[in-house]
Structure formats: C-alpha cells, structure tokens
N, C-alpha and C positions, 0 to 999 in steps of 0.2 A: 701422487699421494701414495705413501707406503702402506703396507698392510697394518691395520690398527690392532696389533697383537696384544698390547698392554690393556686396551679397553676390553678386548675379548676375554683376556685373563681375569679381569675384575668382574665382568658381568656374567660370566658363566656360573660361578658359584652363587652370585646374587640371584640370578634367575632360577637356578636349581633350588635354592632355598625357598623362594616364593612358590615354585611348583610343588615342592614337597608339602608345604603347609596347606595347599589347595587339593591335595590328592584325596579322592573319594576313599571311603573305608575299605572297599574291596581291593584297592591297589596299594594300601599302606604296607603290606608285607614285602612289597618290592622296593620300598624306599631305600634300603641299604644298597641295592643294586644300582639305583639311580644315582645315589651319592658316590658310589664307587666309580661309576662311569664318568661322572663329572670330575672327580679328583684325578682320575687317570688322564683325562684331557688336560686338566690344569698342569699336571706334571710334565706332559709332553710339551706344552706351550712354554713352561718355565725352562725346560731344557733347550728349547728353540731360542729363547731370549739369551740364555747363558752362553751357548756356543755361537750364537749369532752376533754377540757383542764384539765390536772391534777394539781390542785392547790397545793396539798401537795408537789409534786415533784418540781414544779416551773421551772424556767429556760426557755430556748428556746425549743419549741415543734413543731410538724408537719413540721420538717425541710426537705427541699429538696435542693440539691446542684449539679450543673452540670457545667462543664467548659464552659466558654463563649469566652473570649479572654485570654487564659492562659499566653501568652507572656507578657501581661500587668497586670497580677494578677487579672483579672476580672472574676467573676463567676456569674452564675444565682443561687442565694442563698436566699431562703425564709424560714421564721419561725416566730413564735409568742411567746410573753411572756405575763405576767400578765397585762402589760400596754397596749399592742397592741391588745389583744383579744377583750376587750370592744370596741376599735376603729373599728375593723372589723364588730362587731355587729351594731355599730352606723351607719356605712356606709350602711349596708343592710337596716336598718330602714329608713334612709333618702332617699335613692334612690327609694325604694318602695313607700314611701309617695309622693315623688316628681313626680313620674310617674302618680300616681293616681290623684293628684290635677291638673296635666297638661292635663287631659283627653280631654278637649275641645279645645286644640290647633289645629287650622285648617290651619295655614300658614306653609307649608312645614313640616308636622308632622314627616315624616320619618327622615329628617335631624335633627329636634329638639330632637327626642328621641335617635337618634344615638349619638349625642353629650353628652346627659346625660349618656349614657352607657360608652363612652370614659372617661368621668370624673370619673365615678365609678371605672373603671379599673385602671386608673392612681393613684387614691387615695388608692385603695387596694394594689397596687404595693409599694407605700411608706410605708404603715403600716406594710407590711410583709417583706420588704427588709432587708437582713442581709449582703448586699454588698453595699458599699458606692457609687460606680459608678451606680449600678442598682437603688439605691434610687434616685440619681440625675436624672437618665433617666426618671423615672416615675414622679418625681417632675416637670420636665420641660414640659412634654407633657400635663400637666394639663392646661397650659396657653392658648393654641390655642382654644380648645373648649369653655373655659370661655369667651374669647374675642369675638368669633364669635356669641355665644349665646346672649351676652349682646347687641352687635351692630345690630343683626338681629331681635331679639325678645324683646328687652328691652324697657324701658319707653322712648317714642320718644324724649322728651325734653332733656334728659341727657344721653342717651345711648352711644353716641360717646365719650363724655367726660369721663363718668364713665368707659367705657371699655378700653379706652386708658390709663387713669390714673392707673387703676388696673394693666394692663399689664406692664407698665413702672416700677411701684414700684416693682412688682414681679421679673422682669428681674434684677433690681438693687440688690434685695436681693439674687437672684441666683448667680450673678457674685461675690458678696462679699463672699458668702458661698463657692463657687467653689474655690476661692483663698485659703481659709482655708483648704478645702478638699485636694487640691494638696499639700499643706504644710504637711498635715498628711501623704499622700502617700509617699512623699520623705523623710520627717523628721523622720518618724518611722524607716527607714532603712529596712523595710520589703518588700517594693514595692508590696504591696497588698492592695486591697480595702475591704477585708473581715473584717466586723465590729467586729466579735468575736476575730480575731487575733489582730486587732488594740486595742481592750480593754486591751490586755495583753502586749502591746508594751513597757510599762515602759517609757513613754515620760518624758523628763526633765521638771522641774518646770518652767524654763525660756521659754521653747518652749510652754508650755501650757499657760503661762501668755501672750505670744505674740499673739497666734493664736486663743485662745478661743473666744474673742469677734467677730472675723470675722465670725465664724460659727454660734455662738449663735444669733447675731444680724442679720446675713444674712437670716437665717431661721425665726428668730423672726419677720421680716417684714411681712411675710405671716401670722404670728400669731397676727398681729395688735399691736405690741409693740410700745409705744411712743418713739420718735416723728414721727415714720413712719406708723402711724395708719390711716391717712386720706383717703387712698385708700378704706378702708373697708366700711364706711358708704356710700361713693359715689358709690362704686361698687355694694353694696347691693341694693341701691335705684334704680340704673339704670337697674338692672337685672330683668328678668322675675321671677315669683314666685318660680318655681322649682330651678332656679339657685341661687336665694337668699338663699333658704333652704340649698343647697349644699355648697355655699360659707361660710355662717355663721355656718352651722351645722357640716361640716366636713373639708372644705378647711382650715379654720383658725386652726383647730386641726392638720392638716398636718404640718403647720409651727411650732407649739408648740411641737408636737411629734418629729419632726426632730431635733429641738434644743436640746431636752432631749436626744434622741438616739445618736446623733453624738457629740454634744458639751459637755454635762454634763457627759455622760457615757464614752466617750473616753478621756476626759481631766478633771478629777475630781479636780485636784489641781487648774486648771484654773478656775473652777466653784467656788471654795472657794475664790479665789483672787478677782473675779469680782462679787461675790454675792451681795455686798453692792450696786453696780450700778444697778443690776437687780432689787433689792428690791426697789430702788428709782424710776426706770422707771415704774415698776409694780404698785406702789402706785399712781403715776400720772395717769396711765391708769384707775385705779379703780375710783378715785375721779373725775378727769377731765371728763372722759367719762360719768359718771353719771350726773354731772352738765350740760354738753352739751345736754344730752338726755332730761333733765328737761325743757329746754327752746325751744325745737323743736316744730314746728307747723305742720310738715309733719309726718304722722303716721309711715311711713316706716323709716324715719330718727331716730325716737325715738328708734326703735329696732336696727338700725345700730350702734348707739353710745352705746346702752346697751351692744351690743356684745363686743365692744372695752373695756368697763368697766369690764365685766365679764372675758374676757381673761386676764386682768390684774391680777385677782385672781389666774389664772393658773401660771402666771409668778412669783407671790409671793410665791406660794407653791413650785415651782422649786427652787427658790433662798433660801428658808429656809434650804434646804439640810438636812432635818431630816425626820423621818418616818411619822410624822403627816402631815407635809407640802406636801411631795411628794404623800402620799396617797390621801389627799384632792384634789391635782391637778389632779391626775389620774381620780378620780371620777367626778371632775368638768368638765373635757373635755367631758366625756360622757353625764353628766347631761345637760351641756350648749348646746351640740349639739342637743339633743332631744328638749330642750326648745326653742331654736331659730328656729329650723325647724317648730315647731308648731306656734310660733309667726308669722313668715313670711308667713306660709300657711294661717293663719287667716287674716293677712293684705291683702293678695291677694284676699281672698274671699270677703272682704269688698270692695276693690277697683273694683272688677269685677261687683259688684251690684250697687255701688254708683258712680263709675267713678271719684272719688276724694280721695285724701289722706290727705286733709287739715282738721285738727282736729276741726277747727272752723265751718266747714260745716257738721260735722257728729253729731250724737246723737240719743239716743233712739233705737239703733239697737237691743237691747236685745229682743224687741217685735217681730222683724222679723227673727233674727238669734240667738235663745236662746242657742243652743249647741255651736255655735262659741264663744259666749260671755263667756260661762262657761269654754270652752277650754282656752280662753285667760286669764281668771282669774286664772286657774290652773297654766298655764305657768308663770303668774305674781307672784304667791305665791312661785313658784320654784325660780324665779329670785330674790325675796326678801329673800330667805334663810329661809323660814318658816318651823318649825318642822312638820314632817309628809310628807315632799316632798323631792325629791332628792337633791334640792339645799342646804338644811340643812345638809344632809349627806356629801356633798362636802365641803361646806364653813366652817363649824365648825372646822374640823381638819386643814384646811388651816390657820385659825386664831390662832389655838393652836400652830401650827408649827412656824408661823411668830412671835408669842409672845415669844417663846423660843429663837428665833434667834435675834429678834430686837423688843422689846415691843413697842417702840414709833411708829414704822411703823404699827404695828397692830392697835394701837389706831387711827392713821390717816386714815388707810384703812377702818375702821369701818364706817367712814362717808359715804363711798360709798354705804353701805347697807341702811343707813337712807335715802339717796337721791334716791336710787333705789325705795324704798317704796313710796316716794313722787311722782315720775313720773309715776310709774305703776298705782297708785290709781287715779291720774289725768287723765291718758289716758282711764282707764276703765270708769270713770264718763263721760268724754267727748264723747266717741265713743258709748258706749252701754247703757247709762242711760240718764236721762233728756228728753227733748222734741224731738220727731221724726220730722225732717224737713218735711213739707207738701209734697214736691216733691217725697219723698220716700214712701209715703203711698201706692201707687199703683205700683211703679216701682221696689221696692226691695222685693225679696222673700227669702225664706230660702235656705240654702245650700243643695245640693243633698246628697243622701245616701252615695255615695263614699267618699265625703268630710267628712261626719260625721264619717265614719269608721276611717279616718286618725286622726281626732280630738280625738276620743275615744281611739284609739290605742296608740298614743303618750302620751296622758294624763295618761293612765293606766301604762305605763312604768315608768313615773316620780313618780306616787303615790306608785307603787309597791316597788321602791327602797327606797322611804321615809319610808315606813312601814317595809320593809325587807331589811335592808342594806347588809345582808349576801349574797344577790344575786350578789353583785359586789365587796364589800370591801375586802373580803379575796383574791379574784383574783388579785386586784390591789396591795394588800399588798405583794403578792408573787413576783410581779415584783419589788416592792420597796425594798424588802430584797436584791435582786440581785444588785440593784443600790447602796444601802448602803454598800454592800461588796466592790464594786468598789471605793466607797468614803472612805473606810477604817473604816467602822463601825460608820459613823457619827450618 
C-alpha cells in the first residue's frame, strides 16, 4: 500500500482547524504560527504530489479507496489526474499566501485561521474526490466557514449582504446539482457514487440531454457562470483579504472543476448537446464582466468582475470540447487562481494603508509601495494575456479551441481581452501613478517583508509558467487526453 499522501493533505488542515478552535486562551496568540506551520506542510505535500505525478502514464494516481457506507455504494475514494494535480498545488499556494497576508489579524485570530484551514480541507476534498457523494460532502462544508468569515471579519458596510447572497446562491447551485447527482445514481442502474464506475455506465443520450444542465449549471453557479454570477463580486468585496483570495483563487475553481469532473466527464453526449448554450453563456461572462469591471469605482469590485470575466474563458474552453480548449481551460484555472490571489492581496494591502478602495481617492502609491505596484502590474499583464506570462499560455489555446468549435464566438470573446487591457491600465494609472494625495504623504508606508514575499512568490509562479509552459501544460494535457477518450476522441 502506497503512502496515503492525499488523505494526509486533506486531514492536516482539518485537524489544524479543530485544534485552533480548541486552543486555550493563553495559546491563542500562537494560532497564526500553527496555521503557518500547517500551510507550509500542505505546500510541501502539494509539491510532492505535483512533481510525483507520472505525466506519461496519466490517469488517476495516488488513489486510496475505503468503504464508507457500502449499503449505499458510498466509498472514501481519492485520487488525482492531470487536471486536478495543478488545482492541489494552487490550493497550497493560496492558503499559504492567505495565512501570511492575514498575519496582523487581531480579532479572534484562532477562529479566523481555523476557518481558513477548514476551507483548505474542503477544497482539497473536492479536488481529490473520486466518489460523487464525497465530492458533495466536501463541496457543502465550504459554505459555513465562508459565510462566518465574511460576516465576522468582512467589510462592515456590505458583509451581511455579501455573506448572505453568497450563501444563498451556493445553496441554490448545490440543490440543483444534487438533483442531477441523484439522477445519475439511480439512472445509471449501478447504484454507486464511484465516479470511475459512472464514467463507464453507458448512459443513454436522452438521459444525458435531460440531466447534464442540472449538474453543469448547478456547479457552474460557484464558478460564476452568467446569469448566476452576481454573488461573486459582492462576496469578494465583502470578504476579508484572505477569504477574497480563497474565494476567487480556488473556490470558483471548485465550481468549474466539479462541472468538468461530474457533468462533462460522466455525460459527454450531454456536453455535446448543450455546448452551444455554454459557449453563449461563457461569452457573456467574458465580455459583460470586462465591461462592468471597466466602469467600477471601487478597487475591489474591479477585480471581482474581472474574475467573472476570466472564469468565462474557462467555460469557453470547456464548451469547445477539443484538445486546445480543454488544455487552455485547465491552465487558465491555475493561472487565474494565482493571479486573482495576488490581485486581492494587493488590494488588501492598499486598503490597510489608505482605508479606502475608491479609485478617485487613490493615486501615486508607487512611491510608497513600489513592489506592490510591480506585483499588480505583473498580475495585470497576466490578466491581459500578454506573452511571457501564464495568462498567454492559458488564453491562446482557449481561443484556438473556440475558433475550431465556433469562430464567431472566438471573435466576440476577443473583445473581453481588449476591454481587460483598458481597465487594468486605468486602474494602474489611478492607483499607483499620478499625484499622491497629501494625506498619504505621512500616513502610508511600504508593505512589510512577509507581504513582499507573497508578492514575489506569486509573481514568480506566473512568470515561470509564461517562460516555461512545460511546467504545467504536459500535465494538463495528460488529463485532457483522458477526457477526450471519454468524449470519443473529440
């Protein structure tokens, strides 16, 4: 029996979160160190999985399977493929970065860091689940820590509204997807939740036509798919910095990943039938999200709607149902996760020093926070899909795949890239260049070393993938080959 690395990865943050909640008062000041230690271990194990995955062999690796509720066909079954391995690494990066940038949280730090750990465990559970019931189990337990963190530590003016809106939308998506999952369980005739068995169930075309939209749109709500996207900017804006990083960086990927793993991979014929609708909705995501980001006056809302726009590219890649589109979507999920984590981290650093997010009240901050400005520019170049950065490696194959599937959609979606360049350049000019407001001359200082390490680390990842796509593309392609086999060699 091989080393149960995936189970250890899941249970380390879970046990850390429980331990933090049970800490006696005299030890609570050390909670951030406990969380940091746990997140470093998670990062090391995520790197172990990433570099230990055999790209040539492909398929599901590091599998573990144990009976859970045998009478109902439920097992504890984990494993990773070429699509989910980068997601595991992304989670490690974002949790570690979120803990570091939240270092100065003084209000109930033990509870704050425990909820970050619970979020990390639940997301890892989704990315590694090969049992549909288990995937839903972890998918659902993400809701409560998110809601509590937003209403307890979020932006005072909008935290109750943002937290409640996010929770209700995600519950709606869960219920819709659950209906589809139950249809799979009974309709397959296998009475099992094992995803590998369900891939081979041979579901009828009519069954797939009927139930595919339930699962894809149900999970797609968490991915920010139009018209169920509005929870995302409101939830991101209301959340504290670390939660915004997790929500945009990994939680939206949970929705997209689940839609791919359950809807497309289990019902490939349904995917073909409904692909035109997904292409249409994804295009609206890309263009509408970019236009709305362009007119925002709140720094954080710009990034919130930018996330909606860029997740539309992931949906377009999925709906292309070809090698280029799916490969680009897989890389885009990772690239966008790192990019938005850096974006939201820098927005938090600016807000902590200026106590405002209004673009009209900011300016000239390059003089005070030069590395933060450079980090934001790097993330902006990634967002714009510029060559030499991970965004180009992700977006170029997406547009290639969409062009093969529907050239007109590719032409329309390209508008989103142009508008993205416009709002990124406007934000960079308004926040970091121009005149520094007089009130910030003395009150605003540079970011501390720990924040600089986060900026440099996340920037380095995006630049490394831009210059060396072989770090991630072959791995994603190994996962895509398996999906294409399920699609019949599309």
